ZASE-196930 format. One record per residue (C-alpha): x, z, y; residue in three letters; residue number from 1. Coordinates in steps of 0.02 Angstrom, whole numbers, plus 50000, padded with zeros to 5 digits. Last residue first. Example, Ala and Ser with C-alpha at 12.3 -4.5 7.8 and 13.67 -1.06 7.14 Angstrom:
// ZASE-196930
<r X="50684" Z="50357" Y="49947" rest="Ser" nr="2"/>
<r X="50615" Z="50390" Y="49775" rest="Ala" nr="1"/>
// end
This chain:
// ZASE-196930
<r X="56023" Z="54404" Y="55484" rest="Ala" nr="152"/>
<r X="55914" Z="54524" Y="55391" rest="Ser" nr="151"/>
<r X="55780" Z="54395" Y="55337" rest="Cys" nr="150"/>
<r X="55596" Z="54389" Y="55311" rest="Pro" nr="149"/>
<r X="55499" Z="54242" Y="55252" rest="Ala" nr="148"/>
<r X="55307" Z="54212" Y="55269" rest="Gln" nr="147"/>
<r X="55199" Z="54077" Y="55172" rest="Ala" nr="146"/>
<r X="55074" Z="53941" Y="55182" rest="Ile" nr="145"/>
<r X="55010" Z="53944" Y="55365" rest="Arg" nr="144"/>
<r X="54943" Z="53775" Y="55412" rest="Ala" nr="143"/>
<r X="55029" Z="53675" Y="55545" rest="Gly" nr="142"/>
<r X="54985" Z="53513" Y="55472" rest="Thr" nr="141"/>
<r X="55164" Z="53481" Y="55411" rest="Ser" nr="140"/>
<r X="55184" Z="53653" Y="55331" rest="Asp" nr="139"/>
<r X="55196" Z="53814" Y="55413" rest="Met" nr="138"/>
<r X="55312" Z="53972" Y="55356" rest="Leu" nr="137"/>
<r X="55276" Z="54118" Y="55453" rest="Asn" nr="136"/>
<r X="55410" Z="54239" Y="55514" rest="Trp" nr="135"/>
<r X="55499" Z="54404" Y="55474" rest="Val" nr="134"/>
<r X="55655" Z="54446" Y="55574" rest="Thr" nr="133"/>
<r X="55761" Z="54599" Y="55519" rest="Ala" nr="132"/>
<r X="55824" Z="54727" Y="55635" rest="Gly" nr="131"/>
<r X="55823" Z="54856" Y="55493" rest="Ser" nr="130"/>
<r X="55831" Z="54868" Y="55311" rest="Thr" nr="129"/>
<r X="55846" Z="55031" Y="55206" rest="Arg" nr="128"/>
<r X="55878" Z="55042" Y="55020" rest="Phe" nr="127"/>
<r X="55781" Z="55131" Y="54872" rest="Arg" nr="126"/>
<r X="55841" Z="55105" Y="54697" rest="Arg" nr="125"/>
<r X="55696" Z="55083" Y="54575" rest="Gly" nr="124"/>
<r X="55769" Z="54956" Y="54464" rest="Lys" nr="123"/>
<r X="55681" Z="54810" Y="54539" rest="Ala" nr="122"/>
<r X="55751" Z="54863" Y="54700" rest="Ser" nr="121"/>
<r X="55635" Z="54960" Y="54830" rest="Ile" nr="120"/>
<r X="55623" Z="54931" Y="55017" rest="Arg" nr="119"/>
<r X="55635" Z="55061" Y="55150" rest="Ile" nr="118"/>
<r X="55589" Z="54986" Y="55328" rest="Gly" nr="117"/>
<r X="55640" Z="54892" Y="55485" rest="Ala" nr="116"/>
<r X="55560" Z="54736" Y="55556" rest="Tyr" nr="115"/>
<r X="55603" Z="54704" Y="55736" rest="Asp" nr="114"/>
<r X="55612" Z="54524" Y="55760" rest="Thr" nr="113"/>
<r X="55437" Z="54470" Y="55741" rest="Ile" nr="112"/>
<r X="55363" Z="54304" Y="55703" rest="Phe" nr="111"/>
<r X="55203" Z="54184" Y="55712" rest="Gly" nr="110"/>
<r X="55109" Z="54315" Y="55826" rest="Asp" nr="109"/>
<r X="54958" Z="54339" Y="55729" rest="Gln" nr="108"/>
<r X="55021" Z="54316" Y="55555" rest="Thr" nr="107"/>
<r X="55176" Z="54408" Y="55598" rest="Val" nr="106"/>
<r X="55080" Z="54557" Y="55673" rest="Arg" nr="105"/>
<r X="54973" Z="54552" Y="55502" rest="Asp" nr="104"/>
<r X="55135" Z="54562" Y="55403" rest="Leu" nr="103"/>
<r X="55181" Z="54726" Y="55500" rest="Leu" nr="102"/>
<r X="55014" Z="54801" Y="55473" rest="Ala" nr="101"/>
<r X="55035" Z="54756" Y="55285" rest="Gln" nr="100"/>
<r X="55204" Z="54845" Y="55285" rest="Arg" nr="99"/>
<r X="55127" Z="54999" Y="55370" rest="Gln" nr="98"/>
<r X="54997" Z="54998" Y="55226" rest="Glu" nr="97"/>
<r X="55121" Z="54982" Y="55099" rest="Arg" nr="96"/>
<r X="55221" Z="55129" Y="55165" rest="Leu" nr="95"/>
<r X="55148" Z="55255" Y="55043" rest="Pro" nr="94"/>
<r X="55173" Z="55138" Y="54889" rest="Ala" nr="93"/>
<r X="55353" Z="55115" Y="54924" rest="Glu" nr="92"/>
<r X="55395" Z="54936" Y="54964" rest="Ala" nr="91"/>
<r X="55460" Z="54781" Y="54863" rest="Ser" nr="90"/>
<r X="55310" Z="54804" Y="54753" rest="Leu" nr="89"/>
<r X="55200" Z="54723" Y="54883" rest="Arg" nr="88"/>
<r X="55302" Z="54565" Y="54872" rest="Ser" nr="87"/>
<r X="55217" Z="54536" Y="54701" rest="Pro" nr="86"/>
<r X="55361" Z="54496" Y="54581" rest="Met" nr="85"/>
<r X="55369" Z="54344" Y="54477" rest="Gln" nr="84"/>
<r X="55501" Z="54253" Y="54579" rest="Val" nr="83"/>
<r X="55615" Z="54402" Y="54572" rest="Phe" nr="82"/>
<r X="55618" Z="54415" Y="54380" rest="Thr" nr="81"/>
<r X="55677" Z="54222" Y="54368" rest="Asp" nr="80"/>
<r X="55788" Z="54240" Y="54511" rest="Ala" nr="79"/>
<r X="55887" Z="54390" Y="54445" rest="Asp" nr="78"/>
<r X="55865" Z="54570" Y="54479" rest="Cys" nr="77"/>
<r X="55944" Z="54710" Y="54582" rest="Glu" nr="76"/>
<r X="55838" Z="54690" Y="54742" rest="Phe" nr="75"/>
<r X="55994" Z="54698" Y="54855" rest="Ala" nr="74"/>
<r X="56100" Z="54578" Y="54737" rest="Arg" nr="73"/>
<r X="55944" Z="54458" Y="54726" rest="Leu" nr="72"/>
<r X="55924" Z="54459" Y="54918" rest="Ala" nr="71"/>
<r X="56104" Z="54407" Y="54939" rest="Ala" nr="70"/>
<r X="56080" Z="54267" Y="54814" rest="Arg" nr="69"/>
<r X="55939" Z="54196" Y="54897" rest="Asn" nr="68"/>
<r X="55759" Z="54250" Y="54852" rest="Gly" nr="67"/>
<r X="55615" Z="54119" Y="54843" rest="Phe" nr="66"/>
<r X="55441" Z="54125" Y="54777" rest="Phe" nr="65"/>
<r X="55396" Z="54295" Y="54804" rest="Phe" nr="64"/>
<r X="55215" Z="54341" Y="54750" rest="Val" nr="63"/>
<r X="55080" Z="54379" Y="54881" rest="Pro" nr="62"/>
<r X="54927" Z="54467" Y="54824" rest="Asp" nr="61"/>
<r X="54782" Z="54377" Y="54898" rest="Ala" nr="60"/>
<r X="54897" Z="54225" Y="54904" rest="Glu" nr="59"/>
<r X="54996" Z="54190" Y="55054" rest="Thr" nr="58"/>
<r X="55152" Z="54155" Y="54975" rest="Gly" nr="57"/>
<r X="55325" Z="54251" Y="54970" rest="His" nr="56"/>
<r X="55494" Z="54213" Y="55049" rest="Ala" nr="55"/>
<r X="55669" Z="54288" Y="55037" rest="Leu" nr="54"/>
<r X="55828" Z="54281" Y="55142" rest="Ile" nr="53"/>
<r X="55962" Z="54409" Y="55132" rest="Ala" nr="52"/>
<r X="56121" Z="54385" Y="55228" rest="Phe" nr="51"/>
<r X="56283" Z="54303" Y="55177" rest="Pro" nr="50"/>
<r X="56191" Z="54133" Y="55164" rest="Ala" nr="49"/>
<r X="56239" Z="54045" Y="54992" rest="Arg" nr="48"/>
<r X="56056" Z="54015" Y="54941" rest="Trp" nr="47"/>
<r X="56002" Z="53957" Y="55112" rest="Leu" nr="46"/>
<r X="56140" Z="53836" Y="55130" rest="Ala" nr="45"/>
<r X="56126" Z="53777" Y="54963" rest="Ala" nr="44"/>
<r X="55928" Z="53746" Y="54989" rest="Leu" nr="43"/>
<r X="55965" Z="53664" Y="55152" rest="Val" nr="42"/>
<r X="56079" Z="53524" Y="55079" rest="Asp" nr="41"/>
<r X="56127" Z="53417" Y="55222" rest="Asp" nr="40"/>
<r X="56037" Z="53486" Y="55374" rest="Pro" nr="39"/>
<r X="56185" Z="53590" Y="55425" rest="Gly" nr="38"/>
<r X="56191" Z="53773" Y="55468" rest="Pro" nr="37"/>
<r X="56078" Z="53911" Y="55414" rest="Val" nr="36"/>
<r X="55943" Z="54001" Y="55516" rest="Leu" nr="35"/>
<r X="55954" Z="53867" Y="55652" rest="Asp" nr="34"/>
<r X="55882" Z="53912" Y="55826" rest="Arg" nr="33"/>
<r X="55718" Z="53896" Y="55928" rest="Gly" nr="32"/>
<r X="55643" Z="54048" Y="55849" rest="Leu" nr="31"/>
<r X="55478" Z="53970" Y="55796" rest="Leu" nr="30"/>
<r X="55522" Z="53787" Y="55752" rest="Arg" nr="29"/>
<r X="55687" Z="53833" Y="55688" rest="Arg" nr="28"/>
<r X="55628" Z="53976" Y="55580" rest="Tyr" nr="27"/>
<r X="55487" Z="53845" Y="55520" rest="Ser" nr="26"/>
<r X="55612" Z="53724" Y="55463" rest="Gln" nr="25"/>
<r X="55731" Z="53844" Y="55378" rest="Ala" nr="24"/>
<r X="55592" Z="53913" Y="55264" rest="Ile" nr="23"/>
<r X="55502" Z="53767" Y="55256" rest="Leu" nr="22"/>
<r X="55645" Z="53700" Y="55148" rest="Ala" nr="21"/>
<r X="55592" Z="53823" Y="55011" rest="Ile" nr="20"/>
<r X="55427" Z="53735" Y="55006" rest="Arg" nr="19"/>
<r X="55508" Z="53556" Y="54991" rest="Arg" nr="18"/>
<r X="55636" Z="53638" Y="54868" rest="Glu" nr="17"/>
<r X="55499" Z="53706" Y="54756" rest="Ala" nr="16"/>
<r X="55392" Z="53546" Y="54752" rest="Ala" nr="15"/>
<r X="55545" Z="53435" Y="54717" rest="Pro" nr="14"/>
<r X="55611" Z="53547" Y="54582" rest="Ser" nr="13"/>
<r X="55782" Z="53618" Y="54637" rest="Arg" nr="12"/>
<r X="55730" Z="53799" Y="54640" rest="Tyr" nr="11"/>
<r X="55693" Z="53780" Y="54461" rest="Phe" nr="10"/>
<r X="55879" Z="53749" Y="54429" rest="Pro" nr="9"/>
<r X="55933" Z="53914" Y="54494" rest="Pro" nr="8"/>
<r X="56031" Z="53899" Y="54658" rest="Pro" nr="7"/>
<r X="56227" Z="53881" Y="54637" rest="Glu" nr="6"/>
<r X="56356" Z="54016" Y="54653" rest="Glu" nr="5"/>
<r X="56268" Z="54119" Y="54517" rest="Ala" nr="4"/>
<r X="56189" Z="54297" Y="54562" rest="Pro" nr="3"/>
<r X="56314" Z="54441" Y="54518" rest="Thr" nr="2"/>
<r X="56234" Z="54571" Y="54412" rest="Met" nr="1"/>
// end
């Protein structure tokens, strides 16, 4: 499967686009540099980035709400499927406790730049990620509303 050149239409809804824009805004605020170039069409820049970018909410069992085309290739699924997947299912069951400890560090510190682990695609293929950055997404009031990793 090859993800489309353009983001899926549901990413373009006003609410989704605002939430997705927080990926780049929060990265800049916390790490002091841009995740993707240019302020014009942040969604398109995130979608086309050559490295995986994904984000999940902060609900009790967080669900992905964004995966760019590089992430969808890695996870071997389309955007419709990806945004229904609980993020815990992207890690092997025995390693979920380790993954949760990492997410707890991100919650406490705002971001980390040393994530490494084995992930699982929608088809069950295991793949390694390393040197990934994971950060909190904050709204305009400073409330943490999501977390996002990227492998840039």
